[in-house]
Structures are given as structure tokens and as C-alpha cells.
C-alpha positions as CSV (number, residue, x, y, z in Angstrom):
1,M,20.7,114.5,134.3
2,R,22.5,116.5,137.0
3,R,25.6,114.6,138.0
4,V,27.7,111.5,137.4
5,E,29.4,109.9,140.4
6,R,30.7,106.7,141.9
7,S,28.0,104.3,143.1
8,P,28.2,104.0,146.9
9,D,28.3,100.2,146.7
10,A,30.8,100.0,143.8
11,V,33.5,97.4,144.0
12,Y,36.5,97.8,141.7
13,D,40.3,97.6,141.8
14,P,41.8,101.1,141.3
15,A,45.0,99.5,140.0
16,D,43.1,98.0,137.0
17,W,42.3,99.7,133.7
18,P,40.3,102.0,133.1
19,Y,40.4,103.1,136.7
20,T,44.1,104.0,136.3
21,L,43.2,106.7,133.7
22,P,43.4,110.1,135.5
23,P,40.0,111.4,134.3
24,V,38.3,108.2,135.4
25,A,40.1,108.3,138.8
26,Q,39.0,112.0,139.2
27,L,35.4,111.2,138.2
28,L,35.2,108.4,140.8
29,R,36.8,110.6,143.4
30,D,35.0,113.9,142.9
31,G,32.1,113.1,140.5
32,L,31.1,115.3,137.5
33,D,28.4,117.9,137.6
34,L,26.5,118.4,134.3
35,A,25.5,122.0,133.9
36,P,22.4,122.8,131.8
37,G,23.3,122.8,128.2
38,V,26.0,120.8,126.5
39,T,29.1,119.4,128.2
40,F,32.2,118.6,126.1
41,L,35.0,116.3,126.9
42,V,38.1,116.9,124.7
43,G,41.6,115.6,124.9
44,E,44.3,113.5,123.2
45,N,43.7,110.0,121.9
46,G,43.8,107.5,124.7
47,S,43.0,110.1,127.4
48,G,39.7,108.4,128.3
49,K,37.0,110.4,126.6
50,S,35.2,107.5,124.9
51,T,35.7,105.3,127.9
52,L,33.9,107.9,130.1
53,V,31.0,108.6,127.8
54,E,30.5,104.9,127.0
55,A,30.3,104.3,130.7
56,V,27.8,107.1,131.2
57,A,25.6,105.7,128.4
58,A,25.8,102.2,129.9
59,A,25.0,103.5,133.4
60,Y,21.9,105.2,132.0
61,G,20.7,101.9,130.4
62,L,21.6,102.7,126.8
63,N,23.2,100.1,124.5
64,P,27.0,100.6,124.7
65,E,27.2,100.2,121.0
66,G,24.7,103.0,120.3
67,G,21.0,103.6,120.0
68,S,18.3,104.1,122.5
69,R,17.4,101.9,125.5
70,N,15.4,99.7,123.1
71,A,18.3,98.9,120.9
72,R,19.6,95.5,122.0
73,F,22.3,94.3,119.7
74,S,26.0,93.5,120.1
75,T,28.7,92.9,117.5
76,R,31.7,92.7,119.8
77,A,31.7,93.9,123.4
78,T,34.7,96.2,123.9
79,E,33.3,98.5,126.7
80,S,34.9,98.5,130.1
81,G,33.1,97.8,133.3
82,L,33.1,101.4,134.4
83,G,29.4,101.8,133.8
84,S,28.6,99.3,136.5
85,V,30.3,101.4,139.2
86,L,28.7,104.7,138.2
87,R,25.5,106.3,139.6
88,L,23.6,109.0,137.6
89,V,21.8,111.6,139.6
90,R,18.7,112.7,137.8
91,G,16.5,115.8,138.2
92,A,12.8,115.7,139.0
93,G,10.6,113.6,136.9
94,G,10.9,110.2,135.3
95,R,13.2,108.9,132.6
96,Q,13.3,110.9,129.4
97,W,14.0,109.8,125.9
98,A,17.8,109.1,125.5
99,F,20.1,108.1,122.7
100,F,23.8,107.2,122.4
101,L,25.5,108.1,119.1
102,R,28.8,106.2,119.0
103,A,30.7,106.8,115.8
104,E,32.8,103.7,116.1
105,T,29.9,101.3,116.0
106,M,27.4,103.1,113.7
107,H,27.6,100.4,111.1
108,G,26.3,97.9,113.6
109,L,23.5,100.3,114.6
110,Y,22.5,100.7,111.0
111,T,22.4,96.9,110.6
112,Y,20.3,96.5,113.7
113,L,17.8,99.2,112.6
114,E,17.5,97.5,109.3
115,S,16.6,94.3,111.0
116,V,13.7,95.9,112.8
117,G,12.4,97.6,109.6
118,I,14.2,100.9,109.6
119,G,16.3,100.7,106.5
120,G,18.1,103.0,104.1
121,L,21.0,104.1,106.3
122,H,23.5,101.7,104.7
123,E,22.6,103.1,101.3
124,R,23.7,106.6,102.3
125,S,27.2,108.0,102.6
126,H,28.8,107.9,106.0
127,G,28.0,111.6,106.6
128,E,24.5,111.4,105.3
129,G,23.7,108.5,107.5
130,F,24.9,110.5,110.6
131,L,22.7,113.4,109.6
132,E,19.7,111.2,109.1
133,V,20.2,109.7,112.6
134,L,20.4,113.3,114.0
135,R,17.2,114.3,112.1
136,T,15.1,111.3,113.2
137,R,16.5,110.5,116.7
138,F,17.5,113.9,118.1
139,D,14.0,115.4,117.7
140,T,12.7,115.5,121.2
141,P,14.0,116.7,124.6
142,G,16.0,114.1,126.5
143,F,19.4,112.9,127.4
144,Y,21.9,112.5,124.6
145,V,25.4,111.0,124.7
146,L,27.6,111.4,121.7
147,D,31.0,109.9,121.0
148,E,33.0,111.7,118.2
149,P,29.8,112.8,116.4
150,E,31.8,115.0,114.1
151,S,33.9,112.1,112.7
152,A,31.8,111.7,109.5
153,L,30.7,115.3,109.1
154,S,31.9,118.1,106.9
155,F,32.3,121.6,108.3
156,S,28.8,122.7,107.3
157,S,27.4,119.4,108.7
158,C,29.2,120.1,112.0
159,L,27.3,123.4,112.1
160,A,24.1,121.5,111.5
161,L,25.0,119.2,114.4
162,M,25.5,122.3,116.6
163,G,22.1,123.6,115.5
164,V,20.5,120.3,116.6
165,L,22.2,120.6,120.0
166,D,21.1,124.2,120.3
167,D,17.5,123.2,119.7
168,L,17.7,120.6,122.4
169,T,19.3,122.9,124.9
170,R,16.6,125.4,124.4
171,A,14.3,122.7,125.7
172,A,16.3,122.9,129.0
173,R,17.7,119.4,128.7
174,R,21.3,118.2,129.1
175,C,23.6,116.6,126.5
176,C,27.0,115.0,127.0
177,A,29.2,115.2,123.9
178,P,32.9,114.5,123.6
179,P,34.3,115.7,120.3
180,T,38.0,115.5,119.5
181,P,39.8,118.8,119.1
182,R,39.4,118.6,115.3
183,C,35.6,118.9,115.4
184,S,35.0,122.5,114.5
185,P,36.7,125.8,115.1
186,R,33.7,126.8,117.2
187,C,33.9,123.9,119.6
188,P,35.8,124.7,122.8
189,A,39.0,122.7,122.9
190,R,42.4,123.1,124.5
191,R,45.5,120.9,124.7
192,S,45.9,119.3,128.1
193,S,48.6,118.2,130.5
194,S,48.8,115.9,133.4
195,S,48.0,118.6,135.9
196,T,44.6,120.0,136.9
197,T,43.8,123.5,135.7
198,T,40.6,125.6,135.2
199,G,39.8,128.7,133.3
200,S,37.4,130.6,131.1
201,G,37.5,132.5,127.8
202,R,35.7,133.5,124.7
203,S,36.4,132.3,121.1
204,S,34.6,133.2,117.9
205,G,31.8,134.8,120.0
206,V,31.4,131.7,122.2
207,S,32.0,131.9,125.9
208,W,33.2,128.8,127.6
209,R,34.5,127.4,130.9
210,W,37.1,124.6,131.0
211,S,39.0,122.3,133.3
212,T,41.8,119.9,132.5
213,T,43.0,116.8,134.4
214,G,45.3,114.1,133.2
215,G,44.8,114.6,129.5
216,A,41.1,115.1,129.2
217,T,39.4,118.5,129.3
218,S,35.8,119.2,130.4
219,A,34.4,122.4,128.8
220,T,30.9,123.7,129.4
221,R,29.2,126.3,127.3
222,A,28.6,129.4,129.5
223,R,26.9,131.7,127.0
224,T,26.6,131.4,123.2
225,C,26.4,133.5,120.2
226,G,23.7,133.6,117.6
227,T,25.9,132.4,114.8
228,C,26.4,128.8,115.6
229,W,24.6,128.0,118.9
230,G,21.7,130.5,119.0
């Protein structure tokens, strides 16, 4: 996946939510290039992170409540219509394996998996269930979308998550992941304002690039260390 942009034939009212959110408006105006590796969206509550990644997952054909393209369940539809106005620009080759990990609706995903014969996740702790999904679903190159994947994880489990993402990026695929600023000290995160800024830096041995618009920040790993990312 190389880029997310507005579909040429998209019809929507820019005065309606979520199109009034600054990050959504910027995405529809300028598009979003996904560099090789992992792209992070970070920002304050309500800035539009989950709305954006939810829409990207839906535009790819993934279940907006989580899972792969084969997961067809719904508990209560809360997603916006943004996914229907987006176009995803893919690289060469056909569709790859893809998976959407959405922390808010994991209970529903566990119930769906149980109904199709994949049980045991409800019997685990919240964090153990997350780790089992990472172990069994994030095991092949593909396109992965994650919404607050750190919400159930301890610090050491956050490091395990970053190890999983590192293994996937070594296979030269792209991931889109929007952790909140609390995720891990090694995840690039900066407070944001209503203006647009760009910059770069290095923290705990990790190099990163970032840009901020209207409360949401996009940070892309530039070069990583051997400690947490490999």
C-alpha cells in the first residue's frame, strides 16, 4: 500500500462530520503517502486517529470492527462513511493478506472467531488475548491496520508488539498503526496544535520524522535501533 487519497468520484458534504476534522480534511485534500515500514498516527482524544484508520481498513475491504476480509460480523455499526470516499493506491501485485486490529471491538471479534471454531480467546486475559491474535494473525507479510494496539498490553508486551512489527517490516511490507501517546517511551509521539508543522529527531536511539495538523500527528520511522525495532 503506497498511498491513501480521496476517490475521484467521491461525493460528500465537507460541512458534515467527520469531514470537518482537520486531519480528515487534509487527507482528502492532499492524500497520505505511506512510506515503507510503519506509519504512526498520534494525537489527542477526538483528533481523528481512529476515524482515519477505521476508514482505511474499510476502504481496503476489511471488517470495520476488526479481523481480516473474511471476518463478516457486526455488533453495532459506529464507523463513519469516510471509507467510501477513499481510494487506496497499491503497489505492484495482487492483494496481500490484511488484518485490522481494533482494540475497541476485540470482544466482538473473539466471539465471532469462537463461532467459526477458533475459541479460547475469551478465556485469556485481555492482554493475553491481544498477544495471541498478534502471534496467530500477524505471521505473514501483508497490510496491517491497528487501532490502539497497546491498550491491553504491558510495557514488555508493547516491546513484543514492536518486535512483531519489525519482523513484518523486514519483509518490506507496510503497516498503519495509530497508538496513543501513552503506548511506549520508544514510540514517536508529540503533542500537537491546530497548525501544520514538520520536523525530525532521534529519541532512545530511534530516528523519526513527523508532521502535525489539527491535532493529529503522522510520524514515520526513518531508521531504527537494534534494541526495540531491529
